[in-house]
N, C-alpha and C positions, 0 to 999 in steps of 0.2 A: 939349756933350753927347757922352758916350762912345758907341762903337759896337762891336758884335760881330756875327758871322754868326748864331750860335745862342745864345740866352740860356736856360739851364736853371734853373728856379726850384725849389730844394730839393736838398739834398745827401744824400738817402737812397739806398737801393740802386738805384732806377731812375735817379735823377739822376746819381749818380757813374758808373754803368755807361755811360749815354748819353754823358756828357762824355768819358770815356776813349775810347770807340769813335770818336766824331766827331773827336776830336783826332788819333787815329791815322790818320784819313782826310785829315789836313791841313787840317781846317776850324777856323776860329777859333771857339772855344766858351768861354763864361763860365758857371760854375756859381755861383749865389748861395745861400748858406746863412745863415739868420738866427741860428743858434746859434754860439757860439765854439768848440765842439768837437763830437765825435760821441757824447759820453758820455751815454747815456740808458738808464735801467733798464727792464726788461720790454719791450724792443723785440723784433721778430721775429729770433730768433737761429738759425733753421734755414737751412742752406745745402744745397739738394737736389742729387741726383746730376746733373741736367741743368745746374745752375749750376756744379757742380764740373767737369764736362766743359768748360764754357765757359772756366773759369779755366785749364785745361790748354791749350786752344787759344790763349788769349791770352798764354801763357808765364808765367802766374802760379801755376801749380799747386804748384811746389816752395815758393814763398814762403808760400802758403796753408797747406801741410802743416806748416810750422813754427809756426803759431799754436796756442795752447792750445785743444783741442777734444775733445769726446766724440763717439763714433760711434753713432748710433741705427740699429738694424737691424730692430727688431721693435716692433709696436704691439699691446699686450695690453689687454683689457678684463676686469675682474672685475665681473660683473653678478649681484648677489644670491647670491654664492658660486659662480657658474659662470664659468669662464674661456673667453674667446674670443680667438684670435689674429686680429686684424682686418687686419693687413698685415705682410708679410714681405719685406724688401728684399734678403735675402741672395742671392737667385738672379736678380735682375734683371740684364740684360746691361750691360757696361761696366766701367770700372776702379773705379767708386765705388758699390758696392752698399750704400750707407748714406746717412743724412742726417748732415751734420756740424753739431754744436752749437757755434757759435763766437760770442762776444760781437759784436754787430753793429758796435760801434765799431772792433773789430779788422778786420772785413771791410771797412768803409768806409775805414779808414786805408790798407789794402792797395790799394784801388782808387785812392784819392787819390794815394798815393805813385807809382803807375804813371802816372797821368794828368799829374801836374806835370812828369814827365820829357819830356812832349811840348811843343814850343815854342808850339803854338797853343792850349794849355789855360790857363785862368785859374780859380782857385778863390778866391772872396771870402767869408770867414766874417764873422759878425756883420753881415750885410747883409740887411735885412728888406725884401722887396718890399711896397709899399703900394698899388700900382695898376698899371694898364696904360696905355701910350701908344697912341693911335690916330690915324689920319689922317682926312681929311674923308669918306672912303668907309666908315669903320668898321673898316678893316683894322687889326689889332694890329701896332704897329711897335716894340714894346719894352716896358720896364717903368719904373716909378718906384720909388724905394727910399730908405731911410735907412741910412747906414753906421754903423759902430761908435760914432761920436761923436754920432749923431742928426742928422747933416747930410743933407739931402735931395739926391737926384741923379736922373739919368735915364740909362738905357742903351738905345740903339737897337739893334734886331736884325731880321734878315730873318725869323727864326722864334723864337717864345717857346714853350718846352715846360714845361707844368705837371707837376712831380714833387713837389709840396708836400703830398701826403698827403690823408687823408680830410677834412680841414677846409680844402681848397685855396682860398686867396684868389684865385688866378688863375682857377680854375674859376668862382667866384662873380662876379668882375669881368668875365669874358667872357660872362656871362649864361647859363651852362649849368646846367640843373637835372636832377639824377639821378633815376631811378626807383628808389624804395626798396622793399625786400622786408621782410616781417615776420620778425623774429627773436625767439625766446623767451627769450633769455638775456642777462645781463651777466656779467662775470667779475671775481672778486677774484684778484689776483696777489700771491704772497708767496714769500719764500725760507724754506726749512726745512732746518736742519742736522740731518737725520734720521740715525739709526743705520743701518748697512748690514745690513739683514735680507734680505728676499726680492727687493729691487731690485738689479739687476745692470747694469753698463755695457752699453749697446747696446739698451736697451729703454725704452719709454715706456708708462706704465700709466694706464688710465682705470678708476676705481672708481665703481660705481653701487650704492647701497643706501639703502632707506628714504627715497626722495625726495631724495637728495643725489647730487651728481656732483663728482668731483675728478679732475684729471689731473696727473701728476707726471713730470718728466724728470730723469734723473740728470745733474747738471752737474759731477760730480767731488767738490767739497767742499761742495756743497749740492744740494738738490732744488728745481728751479724748479716751483712748484706753482700750479695754477689751480683755484679753487673756483667752480663755476658757480651762479648765483642766477637767480631769475626776473627778467625784464626789469623795471626800474623799482623794484625793492624794496631798493635799497642803503640808503637812509636808514632805512627801517623796520627792517632787520636790524641795522644798526649801533646801534640803541637797546639791543640786548643788550650785555652786557659782553664784553670780549675773551676772558674765560675760556670763555664760551659757544662762541665760534668755535673756540678751541683744542681744546676737548673734542670738538666735532663733527668737525673735521678729523682729529684723532688717531684717533677711533673709526672713521672711514670708511677711513683708510689703514693702520690697525694700528700707529699710533705712540703712544708713551707721552708723558707730560707733559715728560720731559726733551727729547724731540725738538722739541717745539713751544714750548719755553721762551723762545726768542729772539723770538717774536711777542709783544712786550710791550705794544703799544697798537694802536688802529685805524690809527695813522699808518704802521704796517708793512704794512698791507693796501691795495694800490692797486686802484682801480676802472678797468676797461676797459669803457666803454659800447659794446656791440657794435652795429655797423651793417652792413648789406649793401645795396649799391645799384649801379647802372650807368648811365652816361650814354647816352642814345639816340644822341647824336652827340658824338664826342670832339674835334672840331676846328671851326675857323672860319678865315677869312683871317688868316694870320700867327700862329695859336696852336693848340697840340695838347696834350691831356691824356693821360697814361699812368699806369700803376700805380694806386695808391689814389686819385689825383685823377680817374681815369676809372671805377674800379670798386672799391669797398671790399668786402672779403671777411670772412666769418665766421672766427674763429680755429680752427675745426674743420680739423684736418689741417695747420695751420701753413703754408699754401701762399701766403700773400700776398706774401712776399718773392720767392719763385721766379717768380710771375706778373709781378711788377713788373720783375724783371730780364729776363725773356723779352720783355716789351713794349719795353724799352729796346734790346735787340739787334735786334728787328724794325724799330724806328724808325730805328736807325742804318743798317742795311743798305738800307732803302728810301729814305731821305732824304739820304744822303751825296752821291749824284750831283747831285740837284737843288740842294742847298745849295752844292755846289762851283761849279755853273754859274750860281748866282744866279737860278734859275727856280722855286724851291719854291712850290707853290700848293696849293689845296684838293684837287686830284686826287691829289697825292702824299700828303697827310695822310689822305685817305680810304683809301688803300691800306694804311696802318698799321692803321686801325681794322678794315678788312675782314680783314686777316691775323690779328688778335688777338681778334676777337669770338667765334669758335668756342670756343677753349680757355677764355676767360673765362666764357661762357654755360654751357658744360658743367660747369665746376668749380662755379659758383654753383648750378646745378641739383643737382649731387651734394650740396653742402652743405645745401641746403634739404631734400633727401631725408633726410639724416642728422638734421637738426633734427626732422623729423616722425616718423621711425622710432625714434629713439633718445632725443633730449634732451627732447622734450615729455613722452613717457610716463615717462621717468626722473624728471623733476621732479614729475610727478603721482603718482608712487609706483606706477604700474601696470605698469612694465617688470619682469618676473620672470625669474629664471634658468631656471625650468622651462617657461617659455612664451615663448621667444625668437622674434623675427620671423624669417621664412623666410631672408632673406639672412644673418643671423647663424648660423642653424642650418647653412646650406650651408658657411659658412666653417669651422665645426667639423668637418664631415664630409668636405670636399673640400680637402685642403691646397693643391692647385695654385691655387685661387682666391686664396689669401693672397698669392701672388706677383703675381697680376694686380692686386689692390688696392694692393700695395706699389709696383708700377710706376706705376699711375695717380696715387698720392700723391707718389711720389718723382721721377718723370720728367714725368708729365702728358701732356696732349694737345698735339700740334704743338710739341715743344721746338725752340728756335732754336739754330742753329749760328753761331759767330763768323764775321763777314764776312772774306773773304780779306785785305782791306786792314788788318785789325786783328790778324791772327795774328802771333805771334812764336815 
């Protein structure tokens, strides 16, 4: 049986960031990723100002700046003909008053490239975790896996960290059950090579009219577009022809048939089944959940990646010492959850508020431009509030700083 000090399951933003930081602390860490590469479409591609600051502190800012990216500085909503600037990042403090839109695979390749330069780091692709190892007392002592050839194996570890997303196998195998929150939406995701009309680089638009909602982000050569539908209605709506969807999307966003012509079939429209939940307890003896494995987020605000990265930074700072000493225990893991519960709970509460104030009435067709909810009316009349909402969305509550041992 192989051994490592820390086994990280999942090579997403949380897993790769945690692996990099622990390796820079001199801790033997192995990241297991079931896919052969990081190429996945419609992943969270938003890198927030607090994460950009972390990259600077880790000495990766210049490399990140060379990646192809768009900079989003403003969030606008068009509600039944009325425009509301919901968030403005241009005046938030720091070197990065914007959200960088970067393909997630480029971001993960950057973290992986920095991590493999550390002698104590190992990344194993095409390695799928199939279960947990435990001792007689029930303590998790590592994982079972199959490698690229389908050969089973075991990896012993002082600590196993679940970074394997909202469908976390490790979370299930450890017996953790999240508390789920009601969400009103699922999301269709599609690329649209739309003409450059009123959309400009640096903005993200949400359009609401006649019981429909769509959000679109300028990605340079295409618009990454999300069309929101009522929870559980995907199959019913797909019974309509694809022309029905193209016409509705085009009318909502002001695009003609030329813009939506590349949506040729329902195969081009990907479904995101939205969930929002949180574990009451993120840890047990020998195992810890962070990121989506501990708390799935609504796509509202695109904050999931940022929260996952912040979880990883907090976990590395709090656990590096105990892992180095070989004394990591439940008290250490509890400190990670205690540190990260407040920002997670507040962000989820904010998202649930946006669901109730904005999305539910929008889908019901009762949200009108001449009868906006009070918070939206305040955003229209008090410009300073837009910077506050921009800060909360871009930086968040309790942003983490890179530990000294990881800075370059």
